[in-house]
Residue, then its C-alpha position, 0 to 999 in steps of 0.5 A: m300307552r302314555l307318551v308325554y313330550l318334555d318342549c326345553f325350549s326356554g330351557i327347564s327350572g324344577d318350578m317350570l315343570l311343577a307349574a307347567l304339570i300343575d297346567l295340566g290338570a294336577p291337583r292341587d289340594a293334593l299338592l297344597e295337603g302334601l307340601a303342607s306336610l312337610d317340617l317347613p314351616d310359615a311356605r306355600l304355595e301360589i299358583g296364578e298365571v303370566k303372559r311370556r311374549g305374547f304367550r299365557a302360562c301357569n307360573i309358581h312361587v314359594r312363600h315362605g319366612q326362612a332364610k337359607t338353610h344348607r341341608h345335608l341329605a339326610d336331613i331332606v330324607r328325614i322330612l320327606r319320610q316325617s310326612q304323610l307323601t305317599g310311598a311313590q312320592r315320597s320314592l320319587a323325591e329321594r331319588l331326585f334329591r340323591r341324584l343331585a347328591e350325588a353330582e355335587a358330590r362328584v363336582h366337590g370331590i366329597s362323598i354323599d352324605r357331606v354334600h350340603f344342599h345351598e341353593v337346592g336344599a333352601v325350601d323354594s328348592i324342596c317344595d318345588i322336587v317335592g311338589t314336582a313328584i306328587a304330580w308326576d304320580w298324578l300323570r303317571p307316564d309310561r313313556v318320556v321324551a325330551s328335546p334337547v336342552p338349551l343351558g344359557c349364558g354369562t355367569v351365575e352367583i351361587a355359594h360358592g361364588r360366580v361361576r361361568l354357566p351351567a352351574p357345576a351341578t347343571a353339568e353334571l347332571l347333564r352327562g349322556v343329555p344332547i344340548a341346544p345352542t343357544t346365545i341367551e345371557a340367561e340361566l335358562t337350565t337348572p340344577t333341579g331342572a336338569v336332575f328332571l331331565a337325568e331322572l325322568v326321561d327316557a329318550f331325548g329327540t323331536l316331538p314322537a309320533m301321538t296323539v295329542e290328548q293335553v298340553g300345558y305350560g309352566a313360565g319361569d320367571r323371567d321375561l325373556e326378550e328373546q323367546a317366550n321364557v315358559l317349558r310346554v309339556w306335550v301329553g298324549r297316547d302311543e295308539w301303537g300301545d305296549e306291544t312295541e319299543t321305540d328309542w332314538v338311533d343316531v344315523l351317520e353317513t358318508q360317501i366313497d368312491d377310491q377304496p377297494a371292496e375288501q377293505l369296506a368288509y373290513l370297515m364294516q367289521r370294525l364299526l360292529e365292534r365298536g357297537a354300531l347297531d348295523v350298517f350297510f352299503t348301498p352301491i350310489l353313481m357319484k359325481k363324475s360318473r363315477p361309481g361309489t357306495a354309500i355309507t350307513v350305521l346305525a348308533p347307539p347315541d351313547r357310541r357316535a364319537e368313537i363310531e365317528s372315529t372309526l369312520f375317520a381313520q378306517s375310510t378313506t371319507t373326509g365327511i360326516r352326516v349326522g342325526r337321529s331317528f326316531r324308531r319304533k321296534l316289536r317286542r322280541e323276546s330269545g326262544v327256543v324250538e325242538t326239530n328232528w333235527g335238534s334245538i333251534e334259537g331264535k326270537w319271538v316277536t309280538l306283532p301289533e294286533g298281539g298276534r307271535r312269530f317265530v323269528p329262527e337264527f340264521d347262526a342256529c339254523r346253519r348249524v343244525a344244517d352241517e351236522r345234520q347234512v341237510p338244505l338250510p332251506d329245509v331247517y328254516q322250514a323245520a324250526i317255523a312249523a316247530s313254532l306253529s305246533s308249538g306256541p310261544 
């Protein structure tokens, strides 16, 4: 499985991502031919190398003779559909522009058809997005992970006047994306960069386990004093292949030594109701030799805030530690096996080497044991035997 990691140490923009993909080896002839087929007279892509705080990186510029033009989404879709792009390239470019239009429409409180693309509708931004769609189609990653992204500090001048960073469309596009703190006075993440994160990335976090094959560097135009203004793109192989799935979970932890057991049982129930993936208690010995309980909660990142609130409301804790962990999961699918006592539901699990095994559901086995008045272990054994004889 091809794995791509976007290391957004200095943010991300359209030209930085396209430059990094070119640095990885995206075919220049295909890029130039695809961009030349757009209805953008005199536009050309210049590709070169620069150094940012001592680091070599690819850098691109779009040269053209047109003044900035305000285009609607329909204008850009027309340009794309009259081009010589492949179906996959055109489809991705349209998705990116539509996601941008949805963000702009929400910011301005208008319909998507009335959105005027200002900066994004300019020739250079169109070339950045379309060029990235062409290069992304060449790369064809199976999974994309990105680091938390810094946005920059200060203000920026846009078509609607001066606004505080991030630009309104950038903020809208980054809903659900983890933000990295920074004190750099510059726009590090642009709307085009933000739409790539929103549309292309599967998960956010640290560099995942993989066998690295290539690393590409794309430079922003500004040479920052504080750090190298580059986007680093890692490409590698996930050696586990397609037999496993991966994601990220938030891990919430706290310790309690002053709450009775029946209240902790209620706390576990409420946390699971709020969307926790798992909750477990561990007996521990705390300071002053007090026996206590360590509470660990695994939560989807988008449910973390609600689960934190539940922990504070339903327990005596005054502090919670929060971290993010990478998970690798065996592929699972629901199934049913037939035994002499009836149907038993469970899950078929695919092992890394390709084999399969059946895991009976406890509630299903308990139901059969209660109905048939047979020992629960016998029901489990019957379900496993049935799975071995029937197969998935």
